[in-house]
Backbone as ProteinMPNN parsed JSONL, in Angstrom:
{"seq_chain_A": "MAEQKLKLFSQEREPAAIKIMQRMSRIQAWVFKKSGGRLMRTFFFMSPVGILTCKGRKSGEWREICLVYGEVDDKIVLIASKAGCAGHPAWYYNLQANPECSMQIGRKPVAMVAREAQGTEKEALWNKMLEIYKGFDDYQERASAVSGRTIPLMVLEPAA", "coords_chain_A": {"N_chain_A": [[0.706, 10.66, -24.487], [-0.345, 8.54, -22.341], [0.366, 6.419, -23.034], [2.625, 5.788, -22.958], [3.19, 5.98, -20.358], [1.842, 3.604, -19.725], [3.767, 1.785, -20.797], [5.994, 1.527, -19.459], [5.362, -0.58, -17.055], [4.289, -3.124, -18.723], [3.863, -6.419, -19.974], [6.017, -8.226, -20.076], [7.986, -6.886, -18.187], [6.59, -6.084, -15.644], [7.422, -8.361, -14.045], [9.627, -7.94, -12.658], [10.221, -5.41, -11.735], [8.252, -5.55, -10.382], [9.787, -7.116, -8.587], [12.197, -4.966, -8.267], [10.728, -3.06, -6.881], [9.792, -4.672, -4.381], [11.872, -5.156, -2.837], [13.036, -2.662, -2.593], [10.956, -1.964, -0.866], [11.929, -3.356, 1.258], [14.358, -2.241, 2.036], [13.923, 0.201, 2.92], [11.817, -0.533, 4.707], [13.296, -1.981, 6.777], [15.178, 0.294, 7.376], [13.682, 2.722, 8.212], [13.122, 1.229, 10.474], [15.063, 0.935, 12.211], [16.133, 3.572, 12.755], [13.953, 4.515, 14.553], [12.079, 5.251, 13.229], [12.511, 7.921, 12.109], [14.094, 8.162, 9.687], [13.256, 7.673, 6.544], [11.048, 8.09, 5.779], [9.212, 8.859, 4.451], [7.566, 8.704, 0.72], [9.814, 9.044, -1.998], [10.262, 11.455, -1.227], [8.008, 12.75, -0.591], [5.134, 11.695, -0.049], [3.737, 10.176, 2.983], [4.93, 7.707, 4.483], [4.55, 4.104, 6.503], [4.993, 1.815, 8.395], [3.733, -1.98, 7.628], [2.313, -4.491, 9.228], [1.296, -7.417, 8.745], [-0.391, -10.178, 8.539], [1.325, -13.821, 7.282], [-1.104, -14.964, 4.674], [-1.145, -17.851, 3.673], [1.762, -18.679, 4.764], [1.891, -17.979, 7.32], [3.442, -16.749, 8.71], [5.046, -13.848, 9.767], [4.828, -10.448, 8.402], [6.56, -7.32, 6.982], [5.969, -4.612, 5.26], [6.915, -1.694, 3.367], [4.645, 1.339, 3.728], [2.55, 3.732, 1.493], [0.117, 5.982, 3.549], [-2.939, 7.369, 4.434], [-4.041, 9.413, 7.231], [-7.641, 8.917, 8.586], [-9.629, 10.539, 10.695], [-9.595, 8.654, 13.124], [-8.325, 6.86, 12.016], [-6.474, 4.813, 9.612], [-5.257, 4.876, 6.117], [-5.07, 2.783, 3.373], [-3.89, 2.132, 0.318], [-4.266, -0.313, -2.338], [-2.489, -0.721, -4.211], [-0.067, -1.527, -5.483], [1.827, -0.721, -7.321], [-0.119, 0.121, -10.338], [0.131, -2.781, -11.285], [-1.143, -6.228, -12.268], [-2.263, -7.55, -10.977], [-3.502, -7.88, -7.532], [-1.021, -6.923, -4.188], [0.225, -8.763, -2.139], [0.01, -8.248, 0.429], [-2.313, -7.332, 0.805], [-3.787, -9.691, 0.496], [-3.005, -11.042, 2.266], [-3.949, -9.379, 4.924], [-6.496, -9.652, 3.894], [-7.42, -12.554, 4.649], [-6.45, -12.324, 7.291], [-7.558, -9.896, 8.907], [-5.851, -8.739, 11.446], [-3.786, -6.764, 12.773], [-0.52, -4.738, 12.773], [0.138, -0.867, 13.093], [2.867, 0.547, 11.891], [3.878, 4.106, 12.404], [5.242, 6.388, 13.665], [7.19, 5.694, 16.08], [6.387, 3.514, 17.392], [4.629, 0.44, 16.872], [0.995, 0.243, 16.26], [-1.242, -1.72, 17.217], [-3.843, -2.479, 14.766], [-7.118, -3.3, 12.965], [-7.87, -5.08, 9.988], [-10.4, -3.532, 6.913], [-11.889, -3.693, 3.956], [-12.798, -0.956, 2.406], [-15.907, 0.451, 0.431], [-18.069, 1.576, -1.977], [-19.113, 4.376, -1.079], [-18.258, 5.365, 0.827], [-15.148, 3.764, -0.154], [-15.048, 5.679, -2.903], [-14.898, 8.847, -1.482], [-12.907, 8.133, 0.309], [-10.63, 7.397, -1.263], [-9.853, 10.045, -3.192], [-9.345, 11.843, -0.43], [-6.751, 9.936, -0.357], [-5.634, 10.529, -2.631], [-4.902, 13.466, -2.617], [-2.707, 12.913, -1.23], [-1.29, 11.704, -2.71], [-0.975, 11.701, -6.078], [-0.093, 10.058, -7.758], [-1.928, 7.791, -7.433], [-4.171, 7.89, -9.045], [-2.936, 8.058, -11.873], [-2.114, 4.741, -11.009], [-4.267, 3.57, -11.541], [-5.228, 3.784, -13.657], [-3.786, 2.72, -15.211], [-3.819, 0.157, -14.405], [-6.352, -1.011, -14.99], [-6.292, -0.781, -17.576], [-4.316, -2.371, -17.863], [-5.575, -4.786, -16.931], [-7.648, -4.935, -15.816], [-8.005, -4.34, -13.785], [-9.968, -3.313, -10.344], [-8.545, -0.823, -8.022], [-8.286, -1.753, -4.836], [-8.813, -0.42, -1.264], [-8.144, -0.137, 1.336], [-9.192, -0.186, 5.16], [-7.752, 0.506, 8.055], [-8.429, 0.022, 10.96], [-8.256, 1.33, 14.883], [-7.781, -1.412, 17.063], [-9.792, -3.306, 19.154]], "CA_chain_A": [[1.519, 10.307, -22.791], [-1.208, 7.437, -21.479], [0.325, 4.819, -23.279], [4.079, 6.227, -22.212], [2.735, 5.032, -18.635], [1.396, 2.0, -19.37], [4.798, 0.555, -21.191], [6.496, 0.911, -17.906], [4.317, -2.2, -17.324], [4.283, -4.371, -19.742], [3.71, -7.892, -18.874], [7.132, -8.741, -20.269], [8.526, -5.878, -17.427], [6.147, -6.294, -14.738], [7.878, -9.362, -12.505], [11.506, -7.279, -12.428], [9.152, -4.5, -11.375], [7.75, -5.995, -8.647], [10.548, -7.367, -7.13], [12.003, -4.034, -7.61], [10.07, -2.339, -5.247], [9.585, -4.936, -3.331], [13.296, -4.51, -2.441], [13.299, -1.288, -2.483], [10.318, -1.602, 0.244], [12.365, -4.023, 2.43], [15.306, -1.587, 2.372], [12.875, 1.011, 3.623], [11.396, -1.197, 6.05], [14.692, -1.064, 7.234], [15.808, 1.612, 7.986], [13.133, 3.132, 8.5], [12.804, 0.964, 12.197], [16.017, 1.278, 12.391], [16.263, 4.357, 12.475], [13.389, 4.756, 14.919], [11.12, 5.95, 12.312], [13.075, 9.518, 11.776], [14.542, 8.256, 8.224], [12.73, 6.992, 5.348], [9.457, 8.178, 5.957], [8.234, 9.579, 3.145], [7.807, 7.75, -0.372], [10.551, 10.078, -3.044], [10.316, 12.612, -0.265], [6.66, 13.655, -0.779], [4.169, 11.177, 1.039], [4.182, 9.882, 3.925], [5.704, 5.9, 4.678], [4.588, 3.793, 7.515], [5.166, 0.123, 8.446], [2.307, -2.645, 7.78], [2.727, -5.735, 9.363], [0.271, -9.04, 8.534], [0.082, -12.406, 8.149], [0.894, -14.317, 5.399], [-2.57, -15.797, 4.177], [0.049, -19.348, 3.202], [2.658, -18.782, 5.527], [1.552, -18.13, 8.563], [4.834, -15.776, 8.708], [4.02, -12.011, 9.967], [5.446, -9.377, 6.89], [6.386, -6.31, 6.772], [5.373, -3.703, 3.755], [6.153, 0.461, 3.359], [3.256, 1.737, 2.196], [2.067, 5.244, 1.704], [-0.827, 6.156, 4.26], [-3.377, 8.044, 4.956], [-4.796, 9.193, 8.511], [-8.848, 10.225, 8.698], [-10.213, 10.332, 12.021], [-8.721, 7.417, 14.094], [-8.256, 5.256, 11.036], [-5.524, 4.249, 8.78], [-5.701, 4.349, 4.796], [-3.75, 2.119, 2.843], [-4.513, 1.897, -1.266], [-3.188, -1.665, -2.878], [-2.479, -0.021, -6.363], [0.847, -2.519, -6.485], [1.537, 0.722, -9.167], [-0.936, -0.267, -11.454], [0.564, -4.039, -11.89], [-2.323, -6.178, -13.215], [-2.866, -8.465, -9.981], [-3.881, -7.188, -6.412], [-0.509, -6.848, -4.156], [0.223, -9.797, -1.41], [-0.237, -7.767, 1.309], [-4.863, -6.744, 0.172], [-4.656, -10.676, 0.435], [-3.516, -11.233, 3.956], [-4.993, -8.533, 5.223], [-8.426, -10.654, 3.685], [-7.479, -13.503, 5.547], [-5.894, -11.737, 9.061], [-6.918, -8.708, 9.686], [-5.948, -8.742, 12.421], [-2.247, -6.069, 11.714], [-0.175, -3.023, 13.109], [0.363, 0.059, 11.681], [4.47, 1.319, 12.741], [4.635, 5.358, 12.167], [6.17, 6.768, 14.07], [8.129, 4.868, 16.939], [6.199, 2.28, 17.784], [3.77, 0.263, 16.019], [-0.325, 0.186, 16.645], [-2.53, -3.02, 16.86], [-5.334, -2.583, 13.289], [-8.356, -4.375, 12.382], [-8.27, -4.235, 8.208], [-11.38, -3.796, 6.261], [-11.997, -2.871, 2.76], [-13.37, 0.055, 1.87], [-16.36, 0.11, -0.068], [-19.684, 2.465, -2.192], [-19.274, 5.941, -1.123], [-16.567, 5.551, 2.134], [-14.296, 4.343, -0.916], [-14.805, 7.154, -3.2], [-14.204, 9.937, -0.595], [-10.941, 8.151, 0.913], [-9.641, 7.734, -2.481], [-10.243, 11.395, -3.027], [-8.764, 12.362, 0.563], [-5.933, 9.883, -0.353], [-5.332, 11.954, -3.884], [-3.887, 14.495, -1.677], [-1.164, 13.034, -0.553], [-0.233, 11.036, -3.507], [-1.83, 11.727, -7.509], [-0.2, 8.72, -8.499], [-2.967, 7.011, -7.455], [-5.289, 7.236, -10.123], [-1.918, 6.81, -12.763], [-2.343, 3.599, -10.937], [-5.508, 2.787, -11.354], [-5.232, 3.591, -15.132], [-2.445, 1.716, -16.517], [-4.159, -1.408, -13.433], [-7.556, -1.258, -15.854], [-5.303, -0.398, -19.084], [-3.699, -3.67, -18.283], [-6.271, -6.857, -16.579], [-9.542, -4.874, -15.765], [-8.313, -4.388, -11.83], [-9.475, -2.025, -9.866], [-7.176, -0.555, -6.678], [-8.497, -2.003, -3.567], [-8.574, 0.726, -0.447], [-7.914, -0.486, 3.017], [-9.095, 0.989, 6.38], [-7.498, -0.112, 9.299], [-8.814, 0.703, 12.88], [-7.184, 0.518, 16.179], [-7.966, -2.745, 17.582], [-10.701, -2.204, 21.058]], "C_chain_A": [[0.735, 8.438, -22.423], [-0.303, 6.537, -21.293], [1.72, 4.507, -23.094], [3.961, 5.643, -20.843], [2.43, 3.463, -18.91], [2.378, 0.99, -20.52], [5.438, 0.394, -19.875], [6.167, -0.067, -17.572], [4.152, -3.099, -17.294], [4.306, -5.069, -18.972], [4.989, -8.031, -18.707], [8.133, -8.149, -18.718], [7.737, -6.042, -16.415], [6.65, -7.585, -13.744], [9.143, -8.379, -12.141], [10.615, -5.765, -11.711], [8.923, -4.32, -9.781], [8.723, -6.525, -7.902], [11.509, -6.197, -6.663], [11.524, -3.201, -6.328], [9.239, -3.42, -4.278], [11.072, -5.36, -2.196], [13.676, -3.619, -1.804], [12.459, -1.226, -0.837], [11.079, -2.053, 1.233], [13.657, -3.283, 2.557], [14.717, -0.79, 3.275], [12.768, 0.515, 5.049], [12.532, -0.961, 7.329], [15.432, -0.087, 8.513], [15.54, 2.789, 8.212], [12.525, 2.46, 10.513], [14.143, 0.903, 13.074], [16.299, 2.723, 13.067], [14.755, 4.818, 13.771], [12.362, 5.557, 14.208], [11.479, 7.484, 12.449], [13.305, 9.147, 10.677], [13.155, 7.793, 7.686], [11.158, 7.013, 6.112], [8.281, 9.099, 5.24], [8.925, 9.133, 1.958], [7.864, 9.501, -1.638], [10.012, 11.441, -1.708], [9.459, 13.685, -0.307], [5.897, 13.474, -0.002], [4.366, 10.312, 1.956], [4.171, 8.02, 4.178], [4.744, 5.364, 5.988], [4.388, 2.368, 7.234], [3.459, -0.687, 8.482], [2.66, -3.881, 8.291], [2.465, -6.592, 9.218], [0.187, -9.439, 8.61], [-0.178, -12.845, 7.521], [0.017, -14.989, 5.359], [-1.615, -17.574, 3.478], [0.536, -19.798, 4.344], [2.42, -19.43, 6.965], [2.6, -17.368, 9.091], [4.043, -14.445, 8.901], [5.537, -11.362, 8.673], [5.29, -8.1, 7.534], [6.261, -5.572, 5.428], [6.225, -2.166, 3.948], [5.607, 0.254, 2.668], [2.887, 3.247, 2.712], [0.433, 5.264, 2.275], [-1.486, 7.282, 4.157], [-3.946, 8.535, 6.258], [-6.079, 10.605, 7.974], [-9.315, 9.351, 10.057], [-8.913, 9.217, 12.866], [-7.974, 6.427, 13.365], [-6.825, 5.561, 10.361], [-5.811, 4.108, 7.091], [-4.599, 4.162, 4.12], [-4.536, 1.883, 1.096], [-3.762, 0.985, -1.363], [-3.261, -1.607, -4.699], [-1.093, -1.389, -6.974], [1.746, -1.578, -7.906], [1.222, 0.032, -9.795], [-0.193, -1.757, -11.606], [-1.206, -4.58, -11.96], [-2.9, -6.974, -11.957], [-2.646, -7.294, -8.402], [-2.19, -7.538, -5.301], [-0.543, -8.098, -3.115], [-0.176, -9.224, -0.002], [-2.027, -7.472, 1.652], [-4.58, -8.293, 0.53], [-5.049, -11.175, 1.667], [-3.634, -10.051, 4.35], [-6.841, -9.176, 5.051], [-8.802, -11.087, 4.455], [-7.413, -13.793, 6.559], [-6.142, -10.846, 8.822], [-7.081, -7.973, 10.42], [-4.189, -7.973, 12.211], [-1.475, -5.204, 12.781], [0.46, -2.487, 12.132], [1.38, 0.698, 12.039], [3.943, 2.661, 12.137], [5.783, 6.278, 12.489], [7.822, 5.491, 14.775], [8.289, 3.252, 17.589], [5.253, 1.88, 16.605], [1.92, 0.094, 16.757], [-1.479, -0.834, 16.153], [-3.935, -2.431, 16.336], [-5.617, -3.563, 13.41], [-8.504, -3.616, 10.643], [-9.653, -4.623, 8.329], [-11.431, -2.984, 5.145], [-12.746, -1.832, 2.556], [-14.343, 0.16, 0.628], [-17.357, 1.677, -0.687], [-18.265, 4.093, -2.223], [-18.077, 6.254, -0.048], [-15.209, 5.52, 0.798], [-14.009, 5.837, -1.272], [-14.419, 8.149, -2.258], [-12.773, 9.483, -0.457], [-10.285, 8.152, -0.293], [-9.602, 9.46, -2.991], [-9.579, 11.807, -1.832], [-7.077, 11.732, 0.237], [-4.697, 10.797, -2.011], [-4.504, 12.458, -3.266], [-2.931, 14.309, -1.025], [-0.32, 12.458, -1.381], [-1.021, 10.745, -4.674], [-0.95, 11.143, -7.819], [-1.191, 7.662, -8.336], [-3.939, 6.678, -8.493], [-4.081, 6.86, -12.178], [-2.091, 5.527, -12.62], [-3.537, 3.326, -11.389], [-5.69, 2.892, -12.808], [-4.532, 2.305, -15.857], [-3.026, 0.242, -15.087], [-5.406, -1.774, -14.743], [-7.031, -2.236, -16.935], [-5.198, -2.649, -18.886], [-4.049, -5.266, -17.974], [-7.452, -6.032, -16.445], [-9.538, -4.581, -14.455], [-8.785, -3.374, -11.471], [-9.718, -2.171, -8.695], [-8.545, -1.23, -5.799], [-8.137, -0.25, -2.528], [-9.149, -0.296, 0.598], [-8.276, 0.183, 4.33], [-8.126, 0.108, 7.305], [-8.228, 0.96, 10.946], [-8.239, 0.396, 13.637], [-8.016, -0.783, 16.7], [-8.423, -2.722, 18.855], [-9.897, -2.972, 21.79]], "O_chain_A": [[1.393, 7.403, -22.319], [0.01, 5.943, -20.262], [2.136, 3.349, -23.049], [4.767, 4.826, -20.399], [2.8, 2.451, -18.314], [2.033, -0.094, -20.99], [5.445, -0.67, -19.255], [7.042, -0.862, -17.914], [3.917, -3.915, -16.402], [4.56, -4.957, -17.772], [5.443, -8.02, -17.563], [8.92, -8.946, -18.209], [8.626, -6.397, -15.64], [6.126, -7.657, -12.632], [9.388, -8.297, -10.937], [11.297, -5.505, -10.72], [9.147, -3.642, -8.779], [8.662, -6.483, -6.673], [11.816, -6.033, -5.482], [11.955, -2.901, -5.215], [8.273, -3.112, -3.58], [11.063, -5.76, -1.032], [14.386, -3.56, -0.8], [12.966, -0.698, 0.152], [11.096, -1.34, 2.236], [14.291, -3.832, 3.459], [14.941, -1.01, 4.465], [13.299, 0.879, 6.097], [12.611, -0.209, 8.3], [15.863, 0.071, 9.656], [16.307, 3.736, 8.386], [11.86, 3.029, 11.379], [14.229, 0.841, 14.301], [16.82, 2.643, 14.18], [14.68, 6.038, 13.631], [11.867, 6.542, 14.756], [10.624, 8.226, 12.934], [12.588, 9.877, 9.992], [12.153, 7.597, 8.373], [10.48, 6.198, 6.737], [7.193, 9.654, 5.401], [10.144, 9.056, 1.808], [7.063, 10.372, -1.976], [9.117, 12.237, -1.993], [9.664, 14.893, -0.185], [5.578, 14.341, 0.811], [5.304, 9.542, 1.75], [3.182, 7.329, 3.932], [4.135, 6.279, 6.544], [3.849, 1.829, 6.267], [2.43, -0.292, 9.029], [3.517, -4.431, 7.599], [3.418, -7.31, 9.523], [1.191, -9.806, 9.221], [-1.259, -12.836, 6.932], [0.142, -15.948, 6.122], [-2.174, -18.07, 2.499], [0.172, -20.804, 4.954], [2.576, -20.523, 7.511], [2.554, -17.412, 10.32], [2.958, -14.06, 8.465], [6.656, -11.764, 8.352], [4.401, -7.731, 8.302], [6.558, -6.252, 4.445], [5.907, -1.579, 4.983], [5.565, -0.394, 1.622], [2.914, 3.75, 3.836], [-0.439, 4.689, 1.624], [-0.857, 8.284, 3.818], [-4.72, 7.618, 6.532], [-6.059, 11.759, 7.545], [-9.353, 8.154, 10.344], [-7.689, 9.254, 12.999], [-7.264, 5.509, 13.774], [-6.179, 6.562, 10.67], [-6.596, 3.219, 6.76], [-3.559, 4.82, 4.076], [-5.688, 1.476, 0.942], [-2.679, 1.0, -0.777], [-3.745, -2.105, -5.716], [-0.998, -1.954, -8.064], [2.082, -1.889, -9.049], [1.979, -0.889, -10.101], [0.247, -1.621, -12.748], [-2.198, -3.866, -11.81], [-4.129, -7.039, -11.933], [-1.922, -6.307, -8.27], [-1.908, -8.708, -5.561], [-1.642, -8.637, -3.25], [-0.793, -10.027, 0.698], [-2.63, -7.47, 2.725], [-5.558, -8.492, 1.251], [-6.114, -11.531, 2.172], [-2.953, -9.48, 3.498], [-7.857, -9.135, 5.743], [-9.811, -10.817, 5.106], [-7.849, -14.81, 7.098], [-5.18, -10.256, 8.332], [-7.823, -6.995, 10.51], [-3.388, -8.614, 11.531], [-2.127, -5.053, 13.815], [1.005, -2.855, 11.091], [1.046, 1.702, 12.669], [3.398, 2.383, 11.069], [6.77, 6.714, 11.896], [8.79, 4.905, 14.292], [9.136, 2.436, 17.954], [5.038, 2.592, 15.624], [1.877, -0.226, 17.945], [-2.26, -0.82, 15.201], [-4.868, -2.035, 17.035], [-4.999, -4.565, 13.771], [-8.89, -2.536, 10.197], [-10.181, -5.415, 9.11], [-11.118, -1.793, 5.176], [-13.888, -2.292, 2.59], [-13.729, -0.031, -0.422], [-17.375, 2.702, -0.004], [-17.299, 4.52, -2.856], [-17.226, 7.141, -0.103], [-14.471, 6.478, 0.568], [-13.374, 6.737, -0.723], [-13.196, 8.281, -2.312], [-11.761, 10.056, -0.86], [-9.332, 8.92, -0.419], [-8.386, 9.64, -2.915], [-8.737, 12.555, -2.328], [-6.136, 12.506, 0.413], [-3.59, 11.313, -2.159], [-3.348, 12.036, -3.254], [-2.301, 15.122, -0.348], [0.904, 12.447, -1.254], [-1.752, 9.756, -4.628], [-0.507, 11.88, -8.7], [-1.229, 6.705, -9.109], [-4.409, 5.575, -8.774], [-4.256, 6.069, -13.105], [-2.24, 4.854, -13.64], [-3.448, 2.143, -11.721], [-6.386, 1.992, -13.28], [-4.751, 1.403, -16.665], [-2.241, -0.706, -15.082], [-5.272, -2.819, -15.38], [-7.107, -3.436, -17.197], [-5.696, -3.631, -19.437], [-3.518, -6.327, -18.3], [-8.422, -6.487, -17.051], [-10.585, -4.5, -13.813], [-8.356, -2.336, -11.975], [-10.486, -2.951, -8.132], [-9.694, -1.125, -6.228], [-7.484, 0.715, -2.923], [-10.176, -0.972, 0.653], [-7.612, 1.181, 4.609], [-7.899, -1.064, 7.005], [-8.325, 2.054, 11.502], [-7.581, -0.641, 13.566], [-9.22, -0.715, 16.454], [-7.722, -2.231, 19.739], [-9.895, -2.87, 23.017]]}, "name": "protein", "num_of_chains": 1, "seq": "MAEQKLKLFSQEREPAAIKIMQRMSRIQAWVFKKSGGRLMRTFFFMSPVGILTCKGRKSGEWREICLVYGEVDDKIVLIASKAGCAGHPAWYYNLQANPECSMQIGRKPVAMVAREAQGTEKEALWNKMLEIYKGFDDYQERASAVSGRTIPLMVLEPAA"}
C-alpha cells in the first residue's frame, strides 16, 4: 500500500501534480477572499485553511496561498509539505528570505512574523498538526522516499 502512495508523485507525475495543486490553491484563495472567509475554509471538508500572504524572495511581489494551519496559543503553525513532493514549497523559501507575512483565517489578515520550528518544539507541533490532518505523516514518508527530504514546520507569531 505504501508503494501505491509513492507512485502518485513519481518524478514523471510530480510537475503536473504541482501545477494542479497551485491552480486549486489559487481558486480556493479567490473564493475564500470573495466570500469574506465564509466559503472554502477547509481542506476537503476536514482541516481548516487560511490564506498566507508573503513576499516572493526573487520577485519581491506579494503571493497568496491557501494552507492548512493549526493554532497553538497565539501562534499559527504551517507545515511545508508540498504533499510530499521532492522539494520544499516556494512559500517556505519566501518566508525564510522575508519572514514578515500575514495570515487570513477569517475576514481580516493578521500581520505575522515567521520562523522555522526545530527540535522538541517541532516534534510537539508536528503531533498537534497530525490531529488536524493525518496526511502529513504520509507526506513525510513520501518526501523522504522520493528525495530524502525532511518536511519543515513554520511558526507564525503576531508582529509586534
